[in-house]
N, C-alpha and C positions, 0 to 999 in steps of 0.2 A: 468536377469533384463529387463526392457522395454525400447525400446529406444523413445528418446521425437519425438513426434508425428510432422513431417514434411515432405515437400511435394519438392524436391531438383530442378526439371523439372519447380518449379511456379518462383525458382529463376533463371534460366537458362534463363527464358524468360522473365523475367520482365525489366521492360523499363527504370522504374525512380530509384528502386533499394533505394526507401524512408526511407526504414531499418535505411541507413547510410545516404543519403544525408541529410536527414533531422534532423541530429545529431547534438545536439548545441555545442558540445563539442569536435569531431572531424572533422576536413574540410579533402577534396577532392579535387584535382583538376577539377573533373569532372566526371560520372556516369560511365566512364568507371575504373577509376581507384578504383570507391566503389564497381563496378560490380565485378573486380578481386581481391579486400579483401574480397568480401562476398564469393565466392564461392573457396576462400582457406579456410574457418571459413565451409562451408558445406561441403569440402573436409577432414575435419581434419589434415589441414594444420594451420604454424606458418603463423599469420596476427599481422601487427601495433595494429591494431582492438583489439586484445584480450589483449595486454600489455595498452593499452590506457582508455579503454572503461571506464565508472564512474559506471557504473552498475545501472544507473537511472531507467532503464525499457523501456525508451519512445519509442524503436525503436518496441517492441512489440505492441506499439497500430500504429505506421506508420505504420509498414506491412498494404497492402493494401489487401492482402491472409487471412492474418491470419495466417500466417505461421510458426510462435513462433520460431522467429530470437532470439529475446533473453534468448530463457531457449537453443538453441544450442547453442548459444556463451558463455553460462556458462556451458556448458556440455564441449567442446572445451577447457575452460579454465581448466577444472578441470585435463582433460586428458592429455594437456599438461604440467602441473604440474604450471599452471602461475596463480599464488593465488593476488587479486588486493590489499592485505593488508600483511604484516608480517606474515610468518607464525605463529611467539608465538601468535601474535594476535587472529589470524585463533582456532589456539588449545586451547588461553586460551576462548575465546568464546563459542567453543564446549561443556569444560567443563563443564561450568557456566549454560548455558541454556539447558543441556543435562535432561532428564525426569528424575525424583527422585523417581518413585515408592513409593511415599508416599501419592498417591492417593486413597481416600475413597470415598463407596457410598452413594450419597446423592439425597434425594429425591427432585424432583424439581416440580413446577407446574407453573399454568399461561405462559407468554413468560418468555423463557430462551434466558441470553445474555449470550455469552462468552464475554467475557473479557480478553482471552488469557492467557499473563504472566505480567498483570497489575495490581494487586489487589490496588493498589494507586489509581487507576480509579474506584471503583464499587462504592465510592458515587455518582459518576453521575447517578446511575440509580435508581433516585428518583422523585417523585413526582406523579401528575396526569399522566406525560409522558412514563411514566414506570409501571404504579401502577401495583401491583402482580407480579411482574417480581421478578424469582430469576434469580443470579448473577450463574455463577462457573468460575474460575481462576484459573492460577497456570503453572507452568512448565512443568506438564504432560500432557495438552493441548494446550500447545504453538506453534501454528501454524507452525514455522518452515521456514516459508518463508525466512526471512532473509537472511539466506545461497545460495540466486541469488547474495548479495553483498560482498559472500565471496569466489567465483565457487565451492560452496559445492552442488551439484545437489546429489551427493550421500549418502549426510543425509537428505535430503527432500526426497528422495524414503525409505530410511529407518524408520525413523522416524516420519515422519505422519501418514502413517497406523498404525501405533500403537498410535497416541495420533487419532484419528479417533475412531478408537477399544475403547478409553478410555471414550470417551465421549459416547460412546452408551452404555457401558457397566457400565460404574460406573451412569449414569446421566438420558438418555433418555429412554433410553430401559424401564426399568423397572416401567418408569412413563410412558408411550404409549403417547409418546412426538416426533415427527418427524421434528419439525422445528428448527432453531436457529439463534437466533440473532446474526448477529457478528458486533461486536459495532466497530472494524477497518478494515477498506480496508483490512488487510493483512491477515484476517483469510477468509475473504470474496473470496478474490483472491485466495486462496489456495484450497477450496474445492469448486470452477471454474474452473477456469482457469489453475490452476497447477492440480489438479486432473483431466481436461480432457486431457492434452498432456501428463501429466506422466503415463496416465490409472490409474490410482488412483479410487478405486470404497469408493461412499459418500454416506451411507444409511440414511444420514438424509437431510433436505430439507434446504439448507443455505439460508440466506433472510438478505439482507444488512441493517444497521443503515437508511440510507438514507429513503429505502423505508419504513421502518417501522415507524419511526419520521414522514414522511410525509402521509400517512396513517393514524396516532393517530391527525394530526392537521386538519384532516378532522373530525374528530369524537369530536375535543375538539375545535372547531372553534368559538363557544361563549366565550370561556376565552381569547382568543386571543387577545393581544392590540398591536399593531403594531408600532414598535420600531423604525422605520421615520431614520435608520442610516444606513450609509456607510461602508462594511464594503470588508475588501481585505483577499481572500482568499489565504491557501498557500498547493496549491493540491498535495500530496504528491505524493512519487513517486509509492506506489503501487496502487494507483489510474492508473494508465496506463493502468493494468492489466483487470482493468472492466468499461473501460473508460465512458460504458450506466449510470452508477448509477451519472454522475454527471447531468444526466437531473435532475433527483430526489431532487441532491441537490438545485439547482438551483430554484426548486419549493416548496419545505423549504423556502427558504431566501424570493420567492414570498408573499409565506402564512403570514410570520412573519414580512413584511415590509422592507426587509434589502437591500439594493441596493447590490446587488456583483459587485465593480466595475470594468471596463475593466482595468485590468493590462498588462503590457509588457510582463510578466513572467507567463502568468496562463494559464489554456485549456490546448492546445495540444503545447505551448511553455513554460511552466510553466519548471521553473529552481528548480533542488535538494537545500532542503535546507541548504547544507553545512555540514549536520551529516556525511551520507555515506561519503565522501574523510577525514573528518578529523579522522573517523575511521581506514582509510586505511591510514594515515599519511600524506595524500598530504594537510597541513596545508596550503599551501598559494592558495591552490586552493580552498578550505573549506570558507576560509577570504575573497575573490572574491566573491563567491554564498550566502554569507550573506550578503555583502553591496548591491551588487545587488538587491537581492530580496527586501531590507528595502527600500533602496533607491525608488526603483519602488515604495512599499504600499503609502511609505512616499507623491510621487507624486499625488497622486490617492484622496487625502484628505479624506482618510477614518478616521474612528473611532476605529473600532475595527478589528485586525489581528485574523481571526478566521482559526482554525484546526481540521481537522480530524486524524493526526497521533500523538502520543504521542512524538514517537520522532522529528516528527519536532518542535513539540512546547517548548519540551528540548531545542532543538538546536537554538532557534529564541525568547522565549519568555521572556527574559533577557533583548536582543538585542533592540527589537521593542518595551517594556515597556521603556525604555531609551530615546526612540524615540518620545514618546510621543504615543505610539497604546497601546489598552489595549487587551491581549493575550486569547482567549477563545476557548474553544473547542465548536462546533457544537452544541451539545448536550444541551450545558450549556447558550450559545446565545437563545434555543428556548425555557429554562425554563424561562429565564428570559422574553420573550414575552408572556408565560403563567401566569406572574405574581408573580414569586416562586422562 
């Protein structure tokens, strides 16, 4: 089993310890304490960070050296048996989301959009935006990145190569297609950031939904009716793994006339939606994060609360709607601007 790619020397000589000092959930007296805890993690020792971590992925973005601090942290949690969620919860999720082996070959053509394990969202692939697209979906192509939230790197190593093989064997290979549009940050993060860090080969080219949509809007610019609305964006944890895609999202909003209002909890200072600590049975923290996020959105005067993560939307949609904001996915907001 290939170890996580990281260079311990980079941490030894790091002066800022941004991976921990920028954490919004764990406090340190200063960089010396943070560095001490980081070196414990690197060395495979117990650290309070392993128990207090919310598993929001943010340290992966904060590291100025791209040294995979979060992936390593999860590795240490599993090795030491420190599970963020109760063991019965983890075991039930492992069974529920396991590949079922019920996948069958499907001829695909045009743009192929990976909907991961969210069949209820295939209706989003419609209209001119996704004209001629084919969708693939199911637990047999579930990206499995969620196990980062449950200290199960071993499951990622076991299942991701299998689902990549399923995508190639059952869909792409015989259709001679080598690009896959990832509807969700998590799939794109799996086939880029995770695959690179874990040494997993990816024989197709993953394309982030934002890059695809931005390109299509260039082709459909004569159809765009600017929305002239303010939107509050709920940035998902998984975007921390591929932060460069946030630029493409800004381009999308600009093209459709949607102002991404400045939030206290957006971009690098984004907060978890609250769904992950809820899954960990840390309900008080979950309630706190939900309240902070929604209060922050309301202060901006936004009309829409825009999501890209289905889990974030499931966590917050009802609450934001009750507070007067319209919950909506990025792709659906774009559809409105295209008059569809």
